C-alpha positions in Angstrom: 10.8 -19.6 -37.8 13.4 -16.9 -38.4 15.2 -19.8 -40.6 12.3 -21.3 -42.2 11.3 -17.3 -43.5 15.2 -16.6 -44.4 14.6 -19.6 -46.7 11.6 -18.8 -48.3 13.0 -15.5 -49.0 15.9 -16.8 -50.2 14.3 -18.9 -52.4 11.5 -16.1 -53.8 15.2 -14.3 -54.4 16.3 -17.1 -56.3 13.3 -17.2 -58.3 13.1 -13.6 -59.4 16.8 -13.8 -60.2 16.3 -16.5 -62.7 13.2 -14.9 -64.5 16.0 -11.9 -64.7 18.2 -14.2 -66.7 15.8 -16.2 -68.4 13.3 -13.6 -69.4 15.9 -11.8 -71.9 15.1 -12.1 -75.4 17.6 -14.5 -77.4 17.9 -14.5 -80.7 15.9 -17.6 -81.8 15.7 -19.5 -84.9 13.3 -22.3 -86.2 13.7 -25.6 -87.3 11.0 -27.7 -88.4 11.3 -31.4 -88.4 9.2 -34.0 -90.6 9.5 -37.7 -91.0 13.5 -37.3 -91.9 13.3 -33.9 -93.5 15.0 -30.9 -92.2 13.6 -27.9 -92.8 16.2 -25.5 -93.1 18.9 -27.8 -93.3 21.3 -24.6 -92.7 21.1 -22.6 -90.2 23.2 -19.5 -90.0 23.5 -18.0 -86.3 25.2 -15.3 -84.6 28.7 -16.7 -83.0 29.2 -15.4 -79.4 25.9 -15.3 -78.3 23.5 -17.6 -76.5 20.8 -18.8 -78.6 17.5 -20.5 -79.1 16.5 -23.1 -81.6 12.6 -23.7 -81.5 11.9 -27.1 -82.7 8.6 -28.4 -84.4 7.8 -31.9 -85.3 5.2 -31.8 -88.2 5.4 -35.2 -89.2 3.5 -38.3 -88.4 6.5 -40.4 -86.4 8.7 -39.1 -83.5 12.0 -37.0 -84.0 15.2 -36.6 -82.4 17.1 -33.3 -82.8 20.8 -34.3 -82.0 23.9 -32.9 -82.0 27.4 -34.9 -80.8 29.6 -31.4 -81.5 27.3 -28.9 -79.2 25.9 -32.2 -77.0 22.6 -31.6 -77.2 19.9 -33.9 -78.2 15.9 -33.0 -78.0 13.1 -36.0 -78.7 9.7 -34.7 -80.0 6.8 -36.7 -80.5 4.5 -36.0 -83.8 2.9 -32.5 -83.6 5.4 -31.8 -80.7 7.3 -28.4 -80.2 10.1 -27.6 -77.6 13.5 -25.6 -78.0 17.2 -25.9 -76.9 19.5 -23.2 -76.0 22.8 -23.1 -77.1 25.6 -21.3 -75.5 27.9 -18.6 -77.1 29.6 -20.7 -80.3 33.2 -20.2 -81.9 32.5 -19.3 -85.5 32.1 -22.5 -87.4 30.1 -25.2 -88.5 28.4 -27.6 -86.1 26.5 -30.6 -87.4 23.1 -32.0 -86.2 20.5 -35.0 -87.3 17.7 -36.7 -86.5 18.6 -39.7 -84.7 15.6 -41.4 -85.8 15.5 -40.7 -89.4 19.9 -40.9 -90.5 19.5 -39.9 -93.6 18.2 -35.9 -91.9 21.5 -34.1 -91.3 21.9 -30.4 -91.1 24.4 -27.9 -89.9 24.5 -24.7 -87.6 26.9 -21.8 -89.2 27.9 -19.6 -86.6 29.1 -16.2 -88.1 
């Protein structure tokens, strides 16, 4: 009985700690993907801080945000929206593309 209460208390504590760390406001950038077109093509972000990119698919076909350099990918159905969180970046340029529309290429510039 005591063990179950301790496990429950530990679970609640972990959830509260997660809410504190995830509740912090991240610099947020928006990216629209639409049938092979990215808007904007270039995202300028601060270096050295965790960022969030909100992705919205406004097209009629599925899209996939993918960055080999950042090891991120996210598939979105038509009309869907989601986000990715990127760990603090060193200054530089990081390529991304729509894996379903290979002509759609963009760049994240961390300054």
